[in-house]
C-alpha positions as a Markdown table, in Angstrom:
| # | Residue | x | y | z |
|---|---|---|---|---|
| 1 | Met | 20.2 | 29.7 | 23.4 |
| 2 | Ser | 17.1 | 29.2 | 25.5 |
| 3 | Gly | 14.1 | 26.9 | 25.9 |
| 4 | Val | 11.3 | 27.1 | 23.4 |
| 5 | Ser | 7.6 | 27.7 | 23.9 |
| 6 | Gly | 6.0 | 25.6 | 21.1 |
| 7 | Pro | 3.5 | 23.8 | 23.3 |
| 8 | Glu | 2.3 | 27.2 | 24.7 |
| 9 | Gln | 1.3 | 28.1 | 21.1 |
| 10 | Gln | -0.8 | 24.9 | 20.7 |
| 11 | Tyr | -2.4 | 24.5 | 24.1 |
| 12 | Ser | -4.1 | 26.7 | 26.7 |
| 13 | Arg | -2.2 | 27.8 | 29.8 |
| 14 | Thr | -4.4 | 25.5 | 31.8 |
| 15 | Arg | -3.5 | 22.5 | 29.6 |
| 16 | Val | 0.2 | 23.4 | 29.8 |
| 17 | Gly | -0.1 | 23.6 | 33.6 |
| 18 | Leu | -1.7 | 20.1 | 33.7 |
| 19 | Met | 1.1 | 18.7 | 31.5 |
| 20 | Leu | 3.7 | 20.2 | 33.8 |
| 21 | Ala | 1.9 | 18.7 | 36.8 |
| 22 | Ala | 2.0 | 15.3 | 35.0 |
| 23 | Val | 5.8 | 15.8 | 34.4 |
| 24 | Met | 6.5 | 16.6 | 38.1 |
| 25 | Met | 4.3 | 13.7 | 39.2 |
| 26 | Met | 6.2 | 11.3 | 37.1 |
| 27 | Val | 9.5 | 12.7 | 38.3 |
| 28 | Val | 8.5 | 12.2 | 41.9 |
| 29 | Ile | 7.2 | 8.7 | 41.3 |
| 30 | Ser | 10.5 | 7.7 | 39.5 |
| 31 | Gly | 12.3 | 9.1 | 42.5 |
| 32 | Phe | 10.8 | 6.4 | 44.7 |
| 33 | Gly | 12.6 | 3.8 | 42.6 |
| 34 | Asn | 15.8 | 5.8 | 42.4 |
| 35 | Phe | 16.2 | 6.3 | 46.1 |
| 36 | Lys | 14.5 | 3.2 | 47.5 |
| 37 | Phe | 17.8 | 1.8 | 48.8 |
| 38 | Val | 18.5 | 4.7 | 51.1 |
| 39 | Pro | 16.8 | 3.4 | 54.3 |
| 40 | Met | 17.2 | -0.3 | 53.3 |
| 41 | Gln | 20.9 | -0.7 | 52.9 |
| 42 | Asn | 21.4 | -2.8 | 56.1 |
| 43 | Ser | 18.4 | -5.0 | 55.4 |
| 44 | Ile | 19.6 | -5.6 | 51.8 |
| 45 | Met | 23.1 | -6.3 | 52.9 |
| 46 | Asp | 22.0 | -8.7 | 55.6 |
| 47 | Tyr | 19.5 | -10.5 | 53.3 |
| 48 | Phe | 22.1 | -11.2 | 50.6 |
| 49 | His | 25.1 | -11.5 | 53.1 |
| 50 | Ile | 27.2 | -8.9 | 51.2 |
| 51 | Gln | 29.6 | -6.2 | 52.2 |
| 52 | Glu | 30.0 | -2.6 | 51.0 |
| 53 | Ser | 32.1 | -3.5 | 48.0 |
| 54 | Ala | 29.4 | -5.8 | 46.6 |
| 55 | Tyr | 26.7 | -3.3 | 47.5 |
| 56 | Gly | 28.5 | -0.7 | 45.4 |
| 57 | Tyr | 27.6 | -2.8 | 42.3 |
| 58 | Leu | 24.0 | -2.8 | 43.2 |
| 59 | Asn | 24.0 | 0.9 | 44.1 |
| 60 | Thr | 25.4 | 1.8 | 40.6 |
| 61 | Ala | 23.6 | -0.8 | 38.6 |
| 62 | Ser | 20.8 | 1.4 | 37.4 |
| 63 | Gly | 23.4 | 3.6 | 35.7 |
| 64 | Trp | 24.7 | 0.7 | 33.6 |
| 65 | Ala | 21.7 | 0.7 | 31.3 |
| 66 | Thr | 22.0 | 4.5 | 30.9 |
| 67 | Val | 25.6 | 4.1 | 29.7 |
| 68 | Leu | 24.5 | 1.7 | 27.0 |
| 69 | Cys | 21.2 | 3.3 | 26.0 |
| 70 | Ala | 21.1 | 7.0 | 26.8 |
| 71 | Val | 22.3 | 8.3 | 23.4 |
| 72 | Pro | 20.0 | 6.0 | 21.3 |
| 73 | Phe | 17.2 | 6.9 | 23.8 |
| 74 | Gly | 17.8 | 10.6 | 23.2 |
| 75 | Phe | 17.2 | 10.2 | 19.5 |
| 76 | Leu | 14.3 | 8.0 | 20.0 |
| 77 | Val | 12.6 | 10.5 | 22.3 |
| 78 | Arg | 12.8 | 13.0 | 19.4 |
| 79 | Lys | 10.6 | 10.7 | 17.3 |
| 80 | Leu | 8.1 | 9.0 | 19.6 |
| 81 | Arg | 5.0 | 10.6 | 21.1 |
| 82 | Cys | 5.7 | 11.5 | 24.7 |
| 83 | Asn | 2.9 | 9.1 | 26.0 |
| 84 | Val | 4.4 | 6.2 | 24.1 |
| 85 | Ser | 7.9 | 6.9 | 25.6 |
| 86 | Ile | 6.5 | 7.2 | 29.1 |
| 87 | Ile | 4.5 | 4.0 | 28.8 |
| 88 | Ile | 7.5 | 2.1 | 27.6 |
| 89 | Gly | 9.9 | 3.6 | 30.1 |
| 90 | Ile | 7.8 | 3.4 | 33.3 |
| 91 | Ser | 6.5 | -0.1 | 32.5 |
| 92 | Val | 10.1 | -1.4 | 32.0 |
| 93 | Ala | 11.2 | 0.3 | 35.2 |
| 94 | Ala | 8.2 | -1.4 | 37.1 |
| 95 | Val | 9.2 | -4.8 | 35.7 |
| 96 | Gly | 12.8 | -4.2 | 37.0 |
| 97 | Ile | 11.5 | -3.4 | 40.4 |
| 98 | Phe | 9.2 | -6.5 | 40.5 |
| 99 | Ile | 12.3 | -8.6 | 39.7 |
| 100 | Gln | 14.2 | -7.0 | 42.6 |
| 101 | Ala | 11.2 | -7.6 | 44.9 |
| 102 | Thr | 10.9 | -11.4 | 44.1 |
| 103 | Thr | 14.5 | -12.7 | 43.8 |
| 104 | Ala | 16.6 | -14.4 | 46.4 |
| 105 | Ser | 19.7 | -14.1 | 44.1 |
| 106 | Phe | 22.0 | -11.1 | 44.4 |
| 107 | Val | 23.0 | -11.4 | 40.8 |
| 108 | Val | 19.3 | -11.3 | 39.7 |
| 109 | Met | 18.8 | -8.4 | 42.0 |
| 110 | Val | 21.5 | -6.4 | 40.2 |
| 111 | Ile | 20.0 | -7.4 | 36.8 |
| 112 | Gly | 16.6 | -6.2 | 38.0 |
| 113 | Arg | 18.2 | -2.8 | 39.0 |
| 114 | Val | 19.7 | -2.6 | 35.5 |
| 115 | Ile | 16.3 | -3.2 | 33.9 |
| 116 | Glu | 14.8 | -0.6 | 36.1 |
| 117 | Gly | 17.5 | 1.9 | 35.2 |
| 118 | Ala | 16.9 | 1.4 | 31.5 |
| 119 | Gly | 13.2 | 2.3 | 31.9 |
| 120 | Ser | 13.8 | 5.2 | 34.2 |
| 121 | Ser | 16.5 | 6.6 | 31.9 |
| 122 | Phe | 14.1 | 6.5 | 29.0 |
| 123 | Ala | 11.3 | 8.2 | 30.9 |
| 124 | Gly | 13.6 | 10.7 | 32.4 |
| 125 | Leu | 14.8 | 12.0 | 29.1 |
| 126 | Val | 11.1 | 12.7 | 28.2 |
| 127 | Thr | 10.3 | 14.6 | 31.4 |
| 128 | Ala | 13.6 | 16.6 | 31.4 |
| 129 | Ala | 13.2 | 17.7 | 27.7 |
| 130 | Leu | 9.5 | 18.3 | 28.0 |
| 131 | Thr | 10.0 | 20.6 | 31.0 |
| 132 | Leu | 12.5 | 22.8 | 29.1 |
| 133 | Asn | 10.1 | 22.9 | 26.2 |
| 134 | Leu | 7.0 | 23.8 | 28.2 |
| 135 | Val | 8.2 | 26.6 | 30.4 |
| 136 | Asn | 8.9 | 30.3 | 29.8 |
| 137 | Pro | 12.6 | 30.7 | 28.8 |
| 138 | Lys | 13.0 | 33.6 | 31.3 |
| 139 | Arg | 12.1 | 31.3 | 34.2 |
| 140 | Leu | 14.1 | 28.3 | 33.0 |
| 141 | Ser | 16.2 | 28.0 | 36.2 |
| 142 | Phe | 13.2 | 28.4 | 38.4 |
| 143 | Trp | 11.4 | 25.6 | 36.7 |
| 144 | Ser | 14.5 | 23.5 | 36.6 |
| 145 | Ser | 14.7 | 23.9 | 40.4 |
| 146 | Val | 11.1 | 22.7 | 40.6 |
| 147 | Phe | 12.0 | 19.7 | 38.4 |
| 148 | Val | 15.0 | 18.9 | 40.6 |
| 149 | Val | 13.0 | 19.3 | 43.8 |
| 150 | Ala | 10.5 | 16.8 | 42.4 |
| 151 | Thr | 13.4 | 14.5 | 41.7 |
| 152 | Ile | 14.7 | 14.7 | 45.2 |
| 153 | Met | 11.5 | 14.9 | 47.2 |
| 154 | Pro | 11.3 | 11.1 | 47.3 |
| 155 | Gln | 14.6 | 11.0 | 49.2 |
| 156 | Val | 12.8 | 12.7 | 52.1 |
| 157 | Ile | 9.8 | 10.4 | 51.8 |
| 158 | Met | 12.0 | 7.2 | 51.6 |
| 159 | Ala | 14.5 | 8.2 | 54.3 |
| 160 | Lys | 11.7 | 8.9 | 56.8 |
| 161 | Gly | 8.7 | 7.0 | 55.5 |
| 162 | Gly | 10.8 | 4.0 | 54.3 |
| 163 | Thr | 12.6 | 3.7 | 57.6 |
| 164 | Ala | 9.3 | 4.1 | 59.5 |
| 165 | Leu | 7.6 | 1.4 | 57.4 |
| 166 | Met | 10.5 | -1.1 | 58.0 |
| 167 | Ile | 10.9 | -0.3 | 61.7 |
| 168 | Asn | 7.3 | 0.3 | 62.8 |
| 169 | Ser | 5.1 | -1.8 | 60.5 |
| 170 | Gly | 7.6 | -4.6 | 60.0 |
| 171 | Leu | 7.4 | -4.5 | 56.2 |
| 172 | Ser | 10.4 | -6.1 | 54.3 |
| 173 | Phe | 12.3 | -4.2 | 51.6 |
| 174 | Gln | 10.7 | -6.6 | 49.1 |
| 175 | Gln | 7.2 | -5.6 | 50.2 |
| 176 | Ile | 8.1 | -1.9 | 49.9 |
| 177 | Phe | 9.6 | -2.5 | 46.4 |
| 178 | Arg | 6.3 | -4.1 | 45.3 |
| 179 | Ile | 4.3 | -1.1 | 46.6 |
| 180 | Ile | 6.6 | 1.2 | 44.5 |
| 181 | Ala | 6.1 | -0.9 | 41.4 |
| 182 | Phe | 2.3 | -0.7 | 41.6 |
| 183 | Ile | 2.6 | 3.1 | 42.2 |
| 184 | Tyr | 4.6 | 3.3 | 38.9 |
| 185 | Leu | 1.8 | 1.5 | 37.0 |
| 186 | Gly | -0.9 | 3.8 | 38.5 |
| 187 | Ala | 1.2 | 6.9 | 37.5 |
| 188 | Ile | 1.0 | 5.9 | 33.8 |
| 189 | Ile | -2.8 | 6.1 | 34.0 |
| 190 | Val | -2.7 | 9.6 | 35.5 |
| 191 | Trp | -0.2 | 10.7 | 32.8 |
| 192 | Leu | -2.4 | 9.5 | 30.0 |
| 193 | Ile | -5.3 | 11.6 | 31.4 |
| 194 | Leu | -3.3 | 14.8 | 31.7 |
| 195 | Val | -1.0 | 14.7 | 28.6 |
| 196 | Pro | -2.4 | 14.8 | 25.0 |
| 197 | Phe | -1.5 | 11.6 | 23.1 |
| 198 | Ser | -0.3 | 13.7 | 20.1 |
| 199 | Leu | 2.3 | 15.6 | 22.1 |
| 200 | Lys | 6.0 | 15.3 | 21.0 |
| 201 | Ile | 9.0 | 17.1 | 22.2 |
| 202 | His | 8.7 | 20.5 | 20.5 |
| 203 | Gly | 10.6 | 20.9 | 17.2 |
| 204 | Val | 11.8 | 17.3 | 17.2 |
| 205 | Gly | 8.7 | 15.4 | 15.9 |
| 206 | Ser | 10.0 | 15.0 | 12.4 |
| 207 | Ser | 10.8 | 11.5 | 11.3 |
| 208 | Val | 13.9 | 12.8 | 9.5 |
| 209 | Lys | 16.9 | 10.9 | 10.7 |
| 210 | Pro | 19.5 | 13.1 | 12.7 |
| 211 | Thr | 22.5 | 14.0 | 10.6 |
| 212 | Arg | 26.0 | 13.0 | 11.3 |
| 213 | Glu | 26.8 | 16.7 | 11.7 |
| 214 | Gln | 24.2 | 17.1 | 14.4 |
| 215 | Thr | 25.4 | 14.1 | 16.3 |
| 216 | Leu | 29.0 | 15.2 | 16.2 |
| 217 | Arg | 28.0 | 18.8 | 17.2 |
| 218 | Val | 26.6 | 17.6 | 20.4 |
| 219 | Ile | 29.4 | 15.1 | 21.2 |
| 220 | Lys | 32.1 | 17.7 | 20.5 |
| 221 | Asn | 30.5 | 20.3 | 22.8 |
| 222 | Lys | 33.1 | 21.0 | 25.4 |
| 223 | Ser | 30.8 | 22.6 | 27.9 |
| 224 | Asn | 28.6 | 19.5 | 27.9 |
| 225 | Trp | 31.6 | 17.3 | 28.8 |
| 226 | Leu | 32.8 | 19.7 | 31.5 |
| 227 | Val | 29.4 | 19.9 | 33.2 |
| 228 | Ala | 29.0 | 16.1 | 32.9 |
| 229 | Ile | 32.4 | 15.4 | 34.4 |
| 230 | Ala | 31.8 | 17.9 | 37.2 |
| 231 | Asn | 28.5 | 16.2 | 37.9 |
| 232 | Ile | 30.2 | 12.9 | 38.3 |
| 233 | Phe | 31.8 | 14.2 | 41.4 |
| 234 | Phe | 28.6 | 15.9 | 42.6 |
| 235 | Asn | 26.5 | 12.8 | 42.1 |
| 236 | Leu | 29.1 | 10.7 | 44.0 |
| 237 | Val | 28.5 | 13.0 | 47.0 |
| 238 | Ser | 24.8 | 13.7 | 46.6 |
| 239 | Ile | 23.5 | 10.3 | 45.3 |
| 240 | Thr | 26.0 | 7.5 | 45.6 |
| 241 | Phe | 27.2 | 8.3 | 49.1 |
| 242 | Thr | 23.7 | 8.8 | 50.4 |
| 243 | Ala | 23.4 | 5.0 | 50.3 |
| 244 | Tyr | 26.0 | 5.0 | 53.1 |
| 245 | Ile | 25.2 | 8.2 | 55.0 |
| 246 | Ile | 22.8 | 6.7 | 57.5 |
| 247 | Lys | 25.2 | 3.9 | 58.4 |
| 248 | Tyr | 28.1 | 6.4 | 58.7 |
| 249 | Leu | 26.1 | 8.7 | 61.0 |
| 250 | Met | 25.4 | 5.6 | 63.2 |
| 251 | Thr | 29.2 | 5.2 | 63.6 |
| 252 | Lys | 29.2 | 8.7 | 65.2 |
| 253 | Gly | 26.8 | 7.4 | 67.9 |
| 254 | Leu | 23.4 | 8.3 | 66.3 |
| 255 | Thr | 20.6 | 5.8 | 66.2 |
| 256 | Gln | 19.2 | 4.7 | 62.9 |
| 257 | His | 16.1 | 6.8 | 63.5 |
| 258 | Ser | 18.1 | 10.0 | 64.3 |
| 259 | Ala | 20.5 | 9.4 | 61.4 |
| 260 | Ala | 17.5 | 9.2 | 59.0 |
| 261 | Asn | 16.1 | 12.4 | 60.5 |
| 262 | Tyr | 19.4 | 14.3 | 60.0 |
| 263 | Tyr | 19.7 | 13.0 | 56.4 |
| 264 | Ser | 16.1 | 14.0 | 55.7 |
| 265 | Leu | 16.7 | 17.5 | 57.1 |
| 266 | Thr | 19.6 | 18.1 | 54.7 |
| 267 | Thr | 17.2 | 17.2 | 51.9 |
| 268 | Ile | 14.4 | 19.4 | 53.2 |
| 269 | Leu | 16.7 | 22.3 | 53.4 |
| 270 | Gly | 18.0 | 21.5 | 50.0 |
| 271 | Leu | 14.5 | 21.6 | 48.5 |
| 272 | Ala | 14.0 | 25.1 | 49.7 |
| 273 | Ser | 17.5 | 26.1 | 48.6 |
| 274 | Met | 17.0 | 24.8 | 45.1 |
| 275 | Ile | 13.9 | 27.0 | 44.6 |
| 276 | Ile | 15.7 | 30.0 | 46.0 |
| 277 | Phe | 18.8 | 29.6 | 43.9 |
| 278 | Gly | 16.7 | 28.8 | 40.8 |
| 279 | Ile | 15.0 | 32.2 | 41.2 |
| 280 | Leu | 18.3 | 33.9 | 42.0 |
| 281 | Ser | 19.9 | 32.4 | 38.9 |
| 282 | Asp | 17.1 | 33.8 | 36.7 |
| 283 | Lys | 17.4 | 37.2 | 38.3 |
| 284 | Leu | 21.2 | 37.4 | 38.0 |
| 285 | Lys | 21.2 | 35.6 | 34.7 |
| 286 | Thr | 24.1 | 33.3 | 35.7 |
| 287 | Lys | 24.3 | 29.6 | 36.3 |
| 288 | Arg | 28.0 | 28.9 | 36.2 |
| 289 | Lys | 29.1 | 31.2 | 39.0 |
| 290 | Ile | 26.4 | 29.8 | 41.3 |
| 291 | Ala | 27.6 | 26.2 | 40.4 |
| 292 | Val | 31.2 | 27.1 | 41.2 |
| 293 | Met | 30.4 | 28.5 | 44.6 |
| 294 | Ser | 28.1 | 25.6 | 45.3 |
| 295 | Cys | 30.8 | 23.0 | 44.6 |
| 296 | Phe | 33.3 | 24.7 | 46.9 |
| 297 | Ala | 30.6 | 24.8 | 49.6 |
| 298 | Ala | 30.0 | 21.1 | 49.1 |
| 299 | Ala | 33.7 | 20.4 | 49.7 |
| 300 | Val | 33.6 | 22.4 | 53.0 |
| 301 | Ser | 30.5 | 20.5 | 54.1 |
| 302 | Phe | 32.1 | 17.1 | 53.6 |
| 303 | Val | 35.2 | 18.2 | 55.6 |
| 304 | Leu | 32.8 | 19.1 | 58.4 |
| 305 | Leu | 31.0 | 15.8 | 58.1 |
| 306 | Ala | 34.3 | 14.0 | 58.7 |
| 307 | Val | 35.6 | 16.1 | 61.6 |
| 308 | Leu | 32.5 | 17.0 | 63.6 |
| 309 | Pro | 31.4 | 14.8 | 66.5 |
| 310 | Gly | 27.8 | 13.4 | 66.4 |
| 311 | Asn | 26.4 | 16.1 | 68.7 |
| 312 | Leu | 27.5 | 18.8 | 66.3 |
| 313 | Ile | 26.5 | 17.1 | 63.1 |
| 314 | Ile | 23.7 | 19.8 | 62.6 |
| 315 | Ile | 26.5 | 22.1 | 61.4 |
| 316 | Tyr | 27.2 | 19.8 | 58.5 |
| 317 | Val | 23.4 | 19.5 | 57.9 |
| 318 | Leu | 23.1 | 23.3 | 57.6 |
| 319 | Val | 26.0 | 23.7 | 55.2 |
| 320 | Trp | 25.3 | 20.8 | 52.9 |
| 321 | Gly | 21.6 | 21.5 | 52.9 |
| 322 | Thr | 21.9 | 25.0 | 51.5 |
| 323 | Leu | 24.1 | 26.4 | 48.7 |
| 324 | Pro | 25.6 | 23.0 | 47.5 |
| 325 | Arg | 22.2 | 21.6 | 46.6 |
| 326 | Ser | 21.8 | 24.2 | 43.9 |
| 327 | Val | 24.3 | 22.4 | 41.6 |
| 328 | Ala | 21.6 | 19.9 | 40.4 |
| 329 | Val | 19.4 | 22.9 | 39.3 |
| 330 | Met | 22.3 | 24.5 | 37.4 |
| 331 | Val | 23.0 | 21.1 | 35.6 |
| 332 | Gln | 19.4 | 20.7 | 34.6 |
| 333 | Ser | 18.9 | 24.3 | 33.4 |
| 334 | Ser | 22.2 | 24.5 | 31.6 |
| 335 | Ser | 21.1 | 22.0 | 28.8 |
| 336 | Ala | 19.3 | 24.8 | 27.1 |
| 337 | Asp | 22.5 | 27.0 | 27.1 |
| 338 | Ile | 24.7 | 24.1 | 26.0 |
| 339 | Ala | 22.5 | 23.1 | 23.1 |
| 340 | Glu | 23.3 | 25.0 | 19.9 |
| 341 | Val | 19.8 | 24.6 | 18.5 |
| 342 | Pro | 16.5 | 23.6 | 20.4 |
| 343 | Thr | 16.3 | 20.2 | 18.7 |
| 344 | Asp | 19.7 | 19.3 | 20.4 |
| 345 | Ile | 18.3 | 19.4 | 23.9 |
| 346 | Pro | 17.3 | 15.7 | 24.2 |
| 347 | Ile | 20.6 | 14.7 | 22.7 |
| 348 | Val | 22.6 | 17.1 | 25.0 |
| 349 | Asn | 20.8 | 15.5 | 28.0 |
| 350 | Ser | 21.5 | 11.9 | 26.7 |
| 351 | Val | 25.2 | 12.5 | 26.0 |
| 352 | Lys | 25.6 | 14.3 | 29.3 |
| 353 | Gly | 23.8 | 11.5 | 31.1 |
| 354 | Thr | 26.0 | 8.9 | 29.5 |
| 355 | Ile | 29.2 | 10.6 | 30.5 |
| 356 | Met | 27.9 | 11.1 | 34.0 |
| 357 | Gln | 26.8 | 7.5 | 34.4 |
| 358 | Val | 30.0 | 6.0 | 33.1 |
| 359 | Gly | 31.9 | 8.1 | 35.7 |
| 360 | Ser | 29.3 | 7.5 | 38.4 |
| 361 | Ile | 29.4 | 3.7 | 38.0 |
| 362 | Ile | 33.2 | 3.6 | 38.1 |
| 363 | Thr | 33.5 | 6.0 | 41.1 |
| 364 | Gly | 30.5 | 4.4 | 42.8 |
| 365 | Ile | 32.1 | 0.9 | 42.7 |
| 366 | Leu | 35.4 | 2.4 | 43.8 |
| 367 | Leu | 33.7 | 4.2 | 46.7 |
| 368 | Gly | 32.4 | 0.9 | 48.0 |
| 369 | Tyr | 35.9 | -0.6 | 48.1 |
| 370 | Met | 37.3 | 2.6 | 49.4 |
| 371 | Ile | 34.9 | 2.6 | 52.4 |
| 372 | Gln | 35.5 | -1.0 | 53.0 |
| 373 | Tyr | 39.3 | -0.9 | 53.0 |
| 374 | Leu | 40.2 | 2.8 | 53.9 |
| 375 | Gly | 37.3 | 3.6 | 56.1 |
| 376 | Tyr | 34.6 | 6.3 | 56.0 |
| 377 | Asn | 36.7 | 9.3 | 57.0 |
| 378 | Val | 39.4 | 8.9 | 54.4 |
| 379 | Ser | 36.7 | 8.3 | 51.7 |
| 380 | Ile | 34.9 | 11.5 | 52.8 |
| 381 | Phe | 38.0 | 13.6 | 52.4 |
| 382 | Val | 38.5 | 12.2 | 48.9 |
| 383 | Leu | 34.9 | 13.1 | 48.1 |
| 384 | Ala | 35.6 | 16.7 | 49.3 |
| 385 | Gly | 38.6 | 16.8 | 46.9 |
| 386 | Gly | 36.3 | 15.7 | 44.1 |
| 387 | Met | 34.0 | 18.6 | 44.7 |
| 388 | Val | 36.9 | 21.0 | 44.3 |
| 389 | Ile | 37.7 | 19.4 | 40.9 |
| 390 | Ala | 34.0 | 19.9 | 40.0 |
| 391 | Ala | 34.2 | 23.6 | 40.8 |
| 392 | Ile | 37.2 | 23.9 | 38.4 |
| 393 | Met | 35.3 | 22.1 | 35.7 |
| 394 | Trp | 32.4 | 24.5 | 35.9 |
| 395 | Met | 34.8 | 27.5 | 35.7 |
| 396 | Phe | 35.8 | 26.4 | 32.2 |
| 397 | Ala | 32.2 | 25.6 | 30.9 |
| 398 | Lys | 32.1 | 28.9 | 29.0 |
| 399 | Arg | 28.9 | 28.3 | 27.0 |
| 400 | Ile | 27.0 | 28.6 | 30.2 |
| 401 | Pro | 26.4 | 32.2 | 31.5 |
């Protein structure tokens, strides 16, 4: 099973390149919303007078909509033109961000994050499936790494740029949120210029309703479940815990500025590592073995995070910023292997996304309570254990080479 090249048969290489550029642009823009809390945790907690346990609800709220909507969204993406899906998804996400930027109520803030999550989830299914459809199947892992790098790049920008904006220019988190929302709306215009209005996900433009057999085929796919469950633990480390990492590093004696720089360095190293391991995956024709090794390396990195003093934290940065970051690439590129036919790819992604979000919401909320009542160090050791479980899950995902 591999990606398909339908759009390459209909459009010139230049036009396909422009479409891929539009996809990566939209992924980067969406990342601003996904990671906008990273440098602003303290400001948000102080503004609403909340502790880590309540913040855990806000931090996981964007996933709630995914749990409810991902599978229906997956089928909808098969039918709608890509431009229609992007307009709906990004516009809804922008509305959610505007709500977060204008409310003084923590409950409404969480609701706004849920709305944002619904829109981002819808748009994300389009960009992920379209990437797998546009690229050469023999370079699937490489382009998946580019996709994931585009997803994570905003972490660097927000951790450094967001912190700098708040510290140096005095902008509030609400003002930064408004800027992000306007960037979302501008991105829609660029997308409409670069992507043909007639474009649909290849092979799934038919208005024929998906059969019960097709739906069950995807849901019963064991490898999809195993990868999704494994990624719950990985996301807990790589996404959910990032909302706390700067504050944790400050408990080791680092300033907020230094902590943000260290966090950004792990991401910068990770961006390069993803590209390298994406190329290596294509060369070696394996994803599963790289993912297993990466999960074990992630467990080691979190043990180092807990035991190292602040002046040696660079060792954690070097370990976490290299091999472990390739997991996200393997998850992204594995969808084409997991899907039994090309038309299943959006549904594989939506089912996988639903499973991951259910687990990530539950574990994300528990992490907030765990940090509040057990402390950071105990929580970090638990996260390391979760990465070992993730490695075992990947071992049994046999559909993936």
